[in-house]
BALODO-307202 format. One record per atom (N, C-alpha, C): z, y, x; residue in three letters. Coordinates in steps of 0.02 Angstrom, whole numbers, padded with zeros to 5 digits, always signed. Example, Ala and Ser with C-alpha at 12.3 -4.5 7.8 and 13.67 -1.06 7.14 Angstrom:
BEGIN
+00390-00284+00660ala +00390-00225+00615ala +00390-00165+00660ala +00354-00112+00642ser +00357-00053+00684ser +00394+00002+00645ser 
//
This chain:
BEGIN
-00373+00577-01267unk -00327+00624-01234unk -00253+00608-01250unk -00241+00585-01311unk -00173+00567-01329unk -00148+00510-01284unk -00193+00461-01272unk -00175+00406-01227unk -00159+00432-01157unk -00199+00480-01133unk -00187+00510-01067unk -00117+00541-01063unk -00097+00576-01116unk -00031+00608-01116unk +00024+00555-01115unk +00015+00500-01151unk +00065+00447-01150unk +00073+00418-01080unk +00017+00410-01045unk +00020+00383-00977unk +00060+00429-00932unk +00046+00493-00936unk +00080+00541-00893unk +00155+00542-00904unk +00177+00530-00965unk +00248+00534-00981unk +00288+00476-00952unk +00260+00416-00954unk +00299+00358-00933unk +00254+00304-00903unk +00236+00313-00841unk +00193+00263-00809unk +00230+00199-00795unk +00296+00201-00795unk +00335+00141-00780unk +00323+00085-00831unk +00298+00103-00890unk +00285+00052-00941unk +00232+00002-00919unk +00191+00021-00870unk +00139-00024-00845unk +00165-00076-00796unk +00225-00065-00769unk +00247-00106-00713unk +00249-00181-00727unk +00278-00204-00783unk +00280-00277-00793unk +00211-00309-00791unk +00162-00278-00824unk +00095-00307-00824unk +00062-00302-00755unk +00075-00249-00719unk +00044-00241-00653unk +00074-00289-00603unk +00140-00299-00606unk +00171-00348-00561unk +00143-00417-00575unk +00136-00434-00639unk +00108-00500-00657unk +00035-00506-00634unk -00003-00452-00639unk -00073-00453-00617unk -00077-00462-00542unk -00034-00426-00505unk -00034-00433-00432unk -00015-00504-00411unk +00032-00534-00448unk +00052-00603-00432unk -00004-00652-00446unk -00042-00641-00500unk -00099-00685-00514unk -00152-00678-00460unk -00163-00616-00437unk -00210-00606-00381unk -00184-00641-00319unk -00119-00639-00308unk -00089-00673-00251unk -00099-00748-00254unk -00095-00776-00314unk -00107-00848-00322unk -00180-00865-00305unk -00226-00822-00325unk -00297-00833-00308unk -00307-00830-00233unk -00272-00783-00200unk -00277-00778-00127unk -00249-00840-00093unk -00192-00863-00117unk -00160-00921-00085unk -00201-00985-00095unk -00240-00988-00150unk -00283-01046-00160unk -00335-01051-00105unk -00357-00993-00079unk -00404-00992-00023unk -00368-01002+00043unk -00307-00975+00048unk -00268-00977+00110unk -00255-01048+00135unk -00250-01095+00089unk -00236-01164+00108unk -00299-01203+00127unk -00357-01170+00120unk -00419-01204+00136unk -00437-01195+00209unk -00478-01240+00234unk -00501-01235+00304unk -00553-01180+00313unk -00594-01170+00262unk -00649-01121+00265unk -00632-01062+00220unk -00626-01002+00250unk -00611-00941+00212unk -00674-00907+00185unk -00732-00933+00201unk -00794-00901+00179unk -00802-00832+00209unk -00790-00825+00274unk -00789-00759+00306unk -00859-00731+00315unk -00868-00668+00294unk -00928-00629+00309unk -00904-00563+00338unk -00952-00519+00356unk -00932-00455+00385unk -00969-00397+00351unk -00932-00343+00340unk -00960-00283+00309unk -01000-00243+00361unk -01029-00188+00338unk -01068-00146+00382unk -01026-00118+00439unk -00961-00105+00426unk -00918-00079+00478unk -00887-00134+00522unk -00912-00195+00512unk -00891-00254+00550unk -00821-00278+00533unk -00791-00251+00480unk -00727-00278+00458unk -00739-00342+00419unk -00693-00390+00423unk -00704-00456+00391unk -00693-00454+00316unk -00727-00498+00282unk -00720-00507+00209unk -00718-00581+00195unk -00670-00602+00155unk -00663-00674+00139unk -00673-00685+00065unk -00679-00748+00046unk -00684-00765-00025unk -00620-00747-00061unk -00564-00744-00026unk -00500-00723-00056unk -00502-00650-00077unk -00532-00607-00034unk -00540-00536-00052unk -00576-00529-00119unk -00632-00565-00125unk -00673-00557-00184unk -00641-00589-00246unk -00607-00645-00237unk -00573-00677-00294unk -00520-00630-00323unk -00480-00600-00278unk -00428-00554-00300unk -00459-00491-00331unk -00513-00466-00301unk -00547-00407-00327unk -00569-00416-00399unk -00604-00470-00412unk -00630-00482-00480unk -00574-00491-00530unk -00521-00525-00511unk -00465-00537-00555unk -00430-00471-00573unk -00418-00430-00522unk -00384-00366-00534unk -00428-00318-00573unk -00491-00315-00556unk -00538-00271-00592unk -00537-00287-00667unk -00543-00351-00684unk -00543-00371-00754unk -00477-00356-00787unk -00422-00368-00752unk -00356-00356-00780unk -00343-00283-00795unk -00363-00238-00749unk -00352-00167-00759unk -00398-00139-00813unk -00459-00163-00816unk -00505-00139-00868unk -00481-00160-00937unk -00449-00218-00942unk -00421-00239-01006unk -00358-00199-01024unk -00319-00182-00973unk -00256-00145-00984unk -00269-00073-01003unk -00313-00039-00967unk -00328+00031-00980unk -00404+00042-00976unk -00439+00028-01029unk -00513+00033-01029unk -00539+00102-01010unk -00500+00155-01021unk -00524+00222-01007unk -00512+00244-00935unk -00477+00204-00896unk -00461+00223-00828unk -00510+00188-00780unk -00546+00226-00739unk -00590+00194-00690unk -00550+00159-00636unk -00581+00109-00605unk -00549+00070-00552unk -00588+00081-00487unk -00553+00103-00436unk -00583+00112-00370unk -00551+00060-00324unk -00591+00012-00303unk -00567-00043-00261unk -00603-00042-00194unk -00570-00068-00143unk -00603-00073-00078unk -00668-00113-00084unk -00669-00162-00128unk -00727-00206-00133unk -00775-00186-00189unk -00765-00128-00220unk -00811-00105-00272unk -00865-00061-00241unk -00917-00049-00279unk -00971-00006-00256unk -00946+00065-00250unk -00960+00096-00193unk -00937+00165-00181unk -00969+00213-00231unk -00928+00257-00258unk -00954+00307-00305unk -00950+00376-00272unk -00999+00419-00283unk -00999+00486-00253unk -00943+00529-00282unk -00922+00578-00243unk -00866+00620-00264unk -00883+00661-00325unk -00946+00678-00335unk -00962+00718-00394unk -00949+00680-00459unk -00944+00613-00454unk -00922+00572-00510unk -00846+00566-00510unk -00817+00551-00453unk -00745+00539-00449unk -00703+00601-00461unk -00730+00660-00446unk -00690+00720-00453unk -00673+00736-00526unk -00707+00703-00572unk -00692+00713-00643unk -00634+00669-00666unk -00611+00624-00623unk -00558+00578-00642unk -00489+00610-00634unk -00453+00619-00688unk -00383+00642-00683unk -00338+00584-00665unk -00356+00524-00688unk -00317+00463-00674unk -00364+00407-00656unk -00345+00367-00608unk -00385+00308-00590unk -00340+00257-00555unk -00363+00196-00555unk -00329+00143-00517unk -00360+00140-00448unk -00318+00133-00398unk -00341+00126-00329unk -00314+00060-00302unk -00359+00016-00281unk -00341-00054-00268unk -00366-00078-00201unk -00323-00113-00165unk -00344-00154-00109unk -00327-00226-00127unk -00377-00266-00146unk -00362-00334-00170unk -00330-00379-00118unk -00347-00366-00055unk -00317-00405+00000unk -00311-00359+00060unk -00254-00327+00067unk -00241-00282+00123unk -00214-00324+00181unk -00248-00320+00238unk -00229-00360+00295unk -00272-00423+00301unk -00337-00415+00290unk -00381-00473+00294unk -00379-00505+00363unk -00373-00465+00415unk -00367-00493+00483unk -00304-00536+00490unk -00250-00514+00459unk -00189-00553+00462unk -00196-00617+00421unk -00232-00613+00366unk -00246-00672+00325unk -00285-00723+00366unk -00336-00700+00402unk -00377-00745+00442unk -00336-00777+00499unk -00289-00738+00526unk -00246-00764+00579unk -00190-00809+00552unk -00183-00811+00486unk -00132-00851+00453unk -00060-00832+00474unk -00048-00766+00479unk +00020-00746+00497unk +00060-00719+00438unk +00033-00725+00378unk +00067-00710+00314unk +00075-00635+00299unk +00057-00590+00344unk +00067-00518+00333unk +00007-00487+00297unk -00004-00507+00235unk -00057-00477+00195unk -00030-00465+00125unk -00060-00417+00090unk -00033-00396+00026unk -00089-00381-00025unk -00068-00379-00087unk -00108-00353-00143unk -00081-00284-00159unk -00124-00233-00160unk -00102-00165-00172unk -00135-00137-00234unk -00095-00114-00282unk -00121-00082-00343unk -00083-00017-00355unk -00119+00038-00360unk -00088+00103-00371unk -00122+00141-00427unk -00083+00180-00464unk -00110+00226-00513unk -00110+00296-00482unk -00168+00326-00479unk -00175+00394-00451unk -00184+00443-00508unk -00142+00495-00509unk -00148+00548-00559unk -00149+00615-00524unk -00206+00648-00531unk -00217+00714-00500unk -00202+00712-00425unk -00225+00659-00393unk -00220+00654-00320unk -00157+00624-00293unk -00109+00606-00337unk -00044+00580-00316unk -00034+00510-00344unk -00009+00463-00303unk +00008+00397-00329unk +00073+00400-00370unk +00067+00387-00435unk +00126+00390-00478unk +00154+00321-00495unk +00121+00270-00471unk +00144+00202-00482unk +00113+00158-00428unk +00151+00110-00402unk +00124+00066-00351unk +00157-00002-00352unk +00115-00054-00342unk +00140-00122-00335unk +00110-00151-00270unk +00153-00178-00228unk +00133-00211-00166unk +00160-00282-00168unk +00117-00331-00169unk +00137-00401-00174unk +00115-00439-00112unk +00162-00472-00079unk +00147-00512-00020unk +00153-00586-00039unk +00098-00618-00060unk +00104-00685-00090unk +00129-00739-00043unk +00111-00735+00021unk +00133-00787+00068unk +00207-00781+00084unk +00236-00722+00074unk +00306-00710+00088unk +00350-00712+00026unk +00318-00714-00032unk +00357-00714-00094unk +00393-00649-00106unk +00362-00593-00087unk +00393-00527-00093unk +00350-00481-00137unk +00383-00440-00177unk +00349-00389-00215unk +00389-00324-00212unk +00354-00270-00196unk +00384-00203-00198unk +00348-00165-00253unk +00386-00125-00291unk +00353-00085-00342unk +00393-00022-00356unk +00359+00028-00383unk +00391+00092-00398unk +00349+00129-00450unk +00382+00174-00485unk +00348+00219-00532unk +00381+00288-00528unk +00343+00339-00543unk +00366+00407-00538unk +00432+00418-00574unk +00481+00442-00536unk +00549+00458-00561unk +00585+00398-00590unk +00565+00338-00568unk +00597+00277-00593unk +00627+00234-00538unk +00622+00258-00475unk +00650+00221-00419unk +00602+00169-00390unk +00622+00140-00334unk +00583+00089-00299unk +00623+00025-00296unk +00588-00032-00300unk +00621-00096-00305unk +00587-00148-00260unk +00627-00196-00238unk +00603-00253-00201unk +00624-00316-00237unk +00578-00363-00245unk +00594-00425-00278unk +00573-00484-00234unk +00621-00527-00219unk +00607-00589-00183unk +00595-00643-00235unk +00546-00686-00222unk +00529-00738-00271unk +00590-00776-00295unk +00598-00779-00361unk +00652-00817-00391unk +00717-00778-00398unk +00718-00715-00374unk +00779-00675-00378unk +00767-00613-00420unk +00820-00582-00442unk +00815-00520-00480unk +00794-00463-00434unk +00756-00415-00459unk +00736-00358-00417unk +00797-00315-00398unk +00793-00285-00338unk +00847-00241-00315unk +00818-00173-00296unk +00853-00122-00315unk +00831-00054-00299unk +00838-00043-00223unk +00789-00009-00194unk +00790+00003-00122unk +00787+00078-00108unk +00809+00096-00048unk +00804+00165-00026unk +00797+00166+00050unk +00769+00221+00074unk +00757+00227+00146unk +00822+00235+00184unk +00818+00223+00249unk +00877+00227+00292unk +00882+00292+00330unk +00940+00305+00359unk +00953+00365+00398unk +00954+00346+00472unk +00904+00369+00510unk +00899+00351+00580unk +00958+00376+00622unk +00995+00425+00596unk +01051+00453+00634unk +01111+00406+00635unk +01112+00357+00591unk +01170+00314+00585unk +01163+00249+00623unk +01105+00238+00654unk +01094+00177+00694unk +01036+00189+00741unk +01022+00140+00783unk +00967+00146+00829unk +00901+00153+00791unk +00859+00198+00814unk +00795+00210+00782unk +00753+00145+00781unk +00726+00129+00723unk +00682+00071+00716unk +00613+00094+00696unk +00565+00076+00738unk +00495+00096+00728unk +00453+00035+00713unk +00410+00039+00663unk +00365-00015+00647unk +00294+00007+00661unk +00255-00036+00693unk +00185-00021+00709unk +00141-00080+00688unk +00077-00068+00690unk +00029-00117+00666unk +00021-00175+00714unk +00009-00234+00687unk -00008-00292+00728unk -00078-00285+00758unk -00124-00256+00720unk -00195-00261+00737unk -00229-00195+00754unk -00197-00138+00737unk -00231-00074+00745unk -00185-00022+00775unk -00215+00035+00789unk -00176+00095+00806unk -00160+00102+00879unk -00142+00163+00896unk -00123+00179+00964unk -00049+00166+00975unk -00033+00149+01035unk +00037+00137+01053unk +00073+00204+01057unk +00129+00211+01023unk +00166+00274+01024unk +00222+00274+01076unk +00225+00221+01116unk +00280+00215+01164unk +00285+00277+01208unk +00228+00301+01233unk +00228+00359+01278unk +00259+00420+01244unk +00242+00431+01181unk +00269+00490+01146unk +00345+00486+01139unk +00369+00426+01123unk +00441+00418+01116unk +00477+00421+01182unk +00446+00393+01234unk +00476+00395+01300unk +00481+00467+01326unk +00430+00507+01310unk +00431+00577+01330unk +00492+00613+01301unk +00511+00594+01241unk +00568+00624+01209unk +00634+00591+01228unk +00629+00539+01272unk +00687+00502+01295unk +00726+00472+01236unk +00688+00442+01191unk +00717+00413+01131unk +00724+00338+01140unk +00783+00313+01126unk +00795+00241+01128unk +00780+00212+01059unk +00738+00161+01055unk +00719+00134+00990unk +00701+00061+00996unk +00704+00027+00939unk +00680-00041+00933unk +00612-00039+00898unk +00568-00084+00918unk +00501-00084+00890unk +00485-00152+00860unk +00454-00151+00801unk +00431-00213+00769unk +00358-00205+00750unk +00322-00261+00749unk +00251-00260+00730unk +00242-00299+00665unk +00207-00268+00617unk +00192-00302+00554unk +00121-00283+00533unk +00095-00321+00486unk +00028-00308+00462unk +00028-00278+00392unk -00029-00252+00371unk -00042-00227+00304unk +00006-00172+00283unk +00012-00161+00218unk +00055-00108+00191unk +00129-00127+00195unk +00144-00186+00221unk +00214-00204+00230unk +00250-00156+00277unk +00213-00123+00321unk +00244-00075+00367unk +00275-00017+00328unk +00240+00009+00278unk +00267+00062+00237unk +00327+00037+00197unk +00322-00024+00173unk +00377-00051+00132unk +00440-00062+00172unk +00433-00077+00237unk +00492-00085+00279unk +00529-00019+00286unk +00492+00037+00288unk +00524+00102+00289unk +00557+00115+00221unk +00524+00096+00168unk +00551+00108+00101unk +00618+00073+00091unk +00625+00013+00118unk +00688-00025+00107unk +00739-00012+00162unk +00724+00032+00210unk +00772+00050+00261unk +00774+00003+00321unk +00729-00046+00324unk +00727-00092+00381unk +00695-00058+00442unk +00656-00006+00431unk +00628+00036+00484unk +00636+00109+00463unk +00635+00153+00512unk +00643+00224+00498unk +00578+00263+00506unk +00530+00234+00542unk +00470+00272+00560unk +00411+00225+00567unk +00356+00243+00536unk +00292+00210+00546unk +00239+00263+00559unk +00220+00274+00622unk +00168+00322+00638unk +00100+00287+00639unk +00050+00316+00607unk -00016+00285+00607unk -00067+00335+00633unk -00094+00320+00693unk -00143+00363+00724unk -00214+00336+00720unk -00221+00275+00695unk -00287+00245+00687unk -00315+00258+00618unk -00376+00236+00607unk -00410+00246+00543unk -00383+00200+00489unk -00370+00228+00430unk -00353+00191+00370unk -00389+00222+00311unk -00391+00186+00256unk -00422+00212+00195unk -00369+00221+00141unk -00387+00258+00089unk -00338+00273+00037unk -00309+00211+00004unk -00350+00160-00007unk -00324+00099-00040unk -00276+00061+00004unk -00275+00075+00070unk -00227+00043+00115unk -00156+00067+00103unk -00148+00128+00080unk -00082+00160+00078unk -00057+00180+00010unk -00101+00188-00040unk -00081+00220-00103unk -00022+00186-00137unk -00025+00120-00145unk +00028+00085-00181unk +00094+00090-00144unk +00093+00079-00079unk +00155+00082-00040unk +00179+00153-00033unk +00135+00202-00035unk +00154+00272-00034unk +00201+00286-00093unk +00183+00261-00152unk +00226+00270-00210unk +00295+00239-00200unk +00296+00179-00169unk +00359+00145-00156unk +00402+00185-00108unk +00373+00209-00053unk +00410+00248-00004unk +00438+00312-00036unk +00396+00347-00072unk +00417+00411-00102unk +00474+00401-00151unk +00469+00350-00194unk +00522+00338-00243unk +00586+00311-00210unk +00579+00284-00149unk +00638+00261-00112unk +00671+00318-00072unk +00642+00378-00077unk +00672+00436-00044unk +00639+00456+00020unk +00586+00422+00041unk +00552+00437+00103unk +00491+00481+00092unk +00450+00485+00144unk +00391+00527+00140unk +00332+00496+00177unk +00273+00509+00152unk +00210+00489+00184unk +00168+00552+00191unk +00162+00577+00252unk +00130+00642+00263unk +00080+00640+00320unk +00036+00689+00322unk -00006+00696+00381unk +00036+00723+00438unk +00006+00733+00496unk +00045+00752+00555unk +00074+00823+00550unk +00050+00861+00500unk +00076+00929+00489unk +00129+00931+00435unk +00143+00873+00406unk +00196+00870+00355unk +00171+00876+00284unk +00105+00876+00274unk +00078+00881+00207unk +00073+00812+00175unk +00091+00806+00113unk +00087+00743+00077unk +00015+00718+00075unk +00005+00653+00082unk -00062+00626+00077unk -00088+00634+00006unk -00153+00649+00002unk -00187+00656-00062unk -00237+00599-00070unk -00252+00583-00133unk -00295+00526-00147unk -00353+00546-00194unk -00405+00504-00192unk -00468+00518-00226unk -00499+00582-00199unk -00499+00589-00133unk -00529+00646-00098unk -00604+00635-00091unk -00641+00686-00072unk -00713+00677-00058unk -00724+00622-00007unk -00684+00623+00047unk -00685+00570+00098unk -00625+00526+00084unk -00637+00462+00072unk -00583+00416+00053unk -00542+00392+00114unk -00557+00417+00173unk -00518+00401+00232unk -00454+00442+00233unk -00399+00411+00256unk -00337+00448+00265unk -00339+00487+00331unk -00301+00542+00334unk -00289+00572+00400unk -00238+00530+00437unk -00228+00544+00501unk -00172+00512+00536unk -00108+00533+00500unk -00059+00487+00497unk -00001+00502+00455unk +00063+00473+00484unk +00118+00496+00454unk +00185+00473+00472unk +00221+00450+00408unk +00252+00392+00412unk +00295+00368+00358unk +00366+00371+00383unk +00409+00407+00347unk +00477+00418+00373unk +00528+00412+00317unk +00588+00394+00338unk +00644+00389+00291unk +00673+00457+00277unk +00736+00458+00255unk +00769+00520+00238unk +00837+00524+00273unk +00846+00574+00318unk +00799+00628+00333unk +00742+00603+00376unk +00685+00639+00375unk +00628+00618+00415unk +00640+00625+00490unk +00622+00573+00527unk +00631+00577+00600unk +00581+00627+00628unk +00604+00675+00670unk +00560+00727+00697unk +00516+00699+00754unk +00452+00698+00743unk +00406+00672+00793unk +00349+00721+00804unk 
//
């Protein structure tokens, strides 16, 4: 219990080790990325799985278990556990070893490693690493959000104000409904960009976009790490009614949600 209290007081102390762990997972992913054969198989839901997903999963699982033996790890590639077990967890790691597997297979570089610490349903720490782009975003509760380009010092980031420039909307490369009709109905002039994986949330966090609406299906591990980054950068990740997303729920699927800067764009 004493260890638990230490974690709650200063989760930012984990960041150096977590960033290094995400980078090592990224290296394992890139070792597969340069190969001709990704070892692609398909899950029951017909989503693709590659040898890079599993290599990163095993590396991160081992790293987190060594770092915090008392904290359970919930990964996209781990065996699903029933909620009657998970509901006892006050703190847990939530991991997507390779977010954007479809983008990885298409070789368009828009894939990430996502690691988040969940405490009482809220992400209090998050690391998002895009190995092909040499980018890392990270944040911890009440410690700010940062972006680091490979070889450069990290820089603090914050969300942008849509009122000061043309509205910039980011949407998924591979999923989701087109929101053009909704924006046209409101007679809103905007620029639109398409990106993959949790990079969409990170673009809002750094002010490169003001709005990311997601009407398609996602899972908690898709958003948790970047949710922390957006929140610490001054933005918000909410359901369509404005409620903050919660994690380690009975159903690990996210509701439809909006990622917005500050002030939040009214949609």
